[in-house]
N, C-alpha and C positions, 0 to 999 in steps of 0.2 A: 603098246608102242615100246620099242626097244629103248631102254634108258641110256644106252651108250651114245646114241646119236645126240640127244640134247646136251649131254655132258661134254662131248667132243666139240660141239658148236660153241658152248660157253667157254671152253678152254681156248679155242682159237680166237674168240673175241678178246679174251684177256691178253693173249699174246700180241694182238694188234694194238691194244690200248696201252701197253707198257710205256710207250713214249709220250703219254699224256694227251691232252687235248690237241686235236689236229691243227697245227700251225697257228696257234694263237700267239700274238706278240713275237713275231719272228725277227731274228737277226740274221741277215744274209752275209755269208763270208765265202771267199774264194781261195783257191790255193795260192793266189798272189797276195793274200793278207800278209802284212809285214810280220805278224806273229809267227807265221810258218816259214820264215827265212832261217837258215842255219845260224846258230849262235844267238837266237832271240829267246823269247820266253817259252814256258811249257805250253805245248799244244799237241793235238792229234791232227795229223794230215791223213784223212780217210779217203781211200780210193773205193768208190761204190760201183760195182758192176752187177750184171745180171738183171738189169731193169727190163720189165716186160714191155714198156713203151717209153717214149720220151716226153710224156705229158706230166703235168702236175709238179710237185715239189718233193725233194728229199729232205728229211729232218734227221740230224745227227745230235744225239744227246749223250753226255758223259756223266757217269755216277762215280763218286769218290771224292777225295782219295780214300781208299779203304772200302770195306764191304758194308758198312753200317746203313747206307742209304740206297743200296743196290735195287734198282727198278722201283723205288718208292715214288709215287706220284708227287710231282712238284719238288722233289729233293735232288734234282740234277745239279751238277757242278758247272755245266756249260751246255748251251743248245744253239744250233744254227739251222736255218732253213735255206735251201738253195733251189731256185726254179730250174727245171730241166731244159726248157726251151728246145725240145727235140733231141737232146742228148740221151744216149743209152748207157753212158757211164759218166761219172762226175767225180772230181776231187774236191773234198770239202776240208777247209781249215777250221778247227775248233779250238780256240784259245782256252786254256785252263788256268785256274787260280794258282796252282803250285805243282811242283813235281810230286809224284806219288803213283799209286796203283789205281787205275780206273777201269771201269767197264763202259762200253759204248753200245747204245741201242740205235738202230737206224731204221727209218720207216719211209716208204714211198707211198705218197698219196696219189695213186695211179690215175684216178679219174678227176683229180683236182676238186673234189667236192668238200674239202675241209672237214671230213668226218671219217672215222675209222669204219671200214667196211670190208667185205670179202675180196674186193679187188686190190687191196693194199698189200704191199710187200714188206717184209721185215728181215732184219739181220742183226747180228751182234758181233762185237769184236771177237776175234779168234774163230769165227764161223762155226759155233757149235751146232750140232744137229738139232733141229727144232721139231716139236711135235704139237699136236692139237691140245694135249692135256698138261704140258709141262713148260716151265720157263727155265732158261739156263741159270745156273748158279753163278755167283761172283767168280768162283774159282775157274769155271769154264770159260769166262769172258775176260778175265783180268789181264790188263796190259800195263807194263811199267812205263811211265812217262818221266823223262829226265828234265833237265833245265832248258831244253830246246825242243823242237818239234819231233814227234815220233810218228813214223809212217806205218799205217796198217792198211790192209785190203779186206773188203767184205763182199760177199756175193748174196744178193737179195733172194729171199724165199717167198713163195706165194702158195696160197691154198690151192690144192689140186685134189678135188673130191674130199675125202676125209684125211688127207695127209698134207704135209707142208714140205716144200723143197724148191730148189732152183728150177727155173723153166728153161 
């Protein structure tokens, strides 16, 4: 058996799991959240596009401020889940504890089974290229958040054979 295939499968599984357990203890937020109004508190307003279907939920998690907890399980600074209800793009407001530099991990539970699997999509702030064997660094995903909302856009990526990319 070729050893590269199991390694690639394991790496893709890790990439899908970086956002932690699928939708446990969700907080739902919308772009109408008062935190995302101009002149309010630090927040990320994330436009999520490239969804392969409108079912399930999207989870947005931020890590920071700073690189010390980047993609560490349970070490996120903020997390929200948003049901898609048929939408193929969604704006998500993610309140943050303070201004600083953060990274965001975004996950689409495409089949709404509350588990990470091959049907799920993933993205990160600043849209780094994703692979089956690597996770993006903090430097590749870092976004400066000021004292008000910071707008970013991400395009989801899905497994396509042994590669990962937008659909």
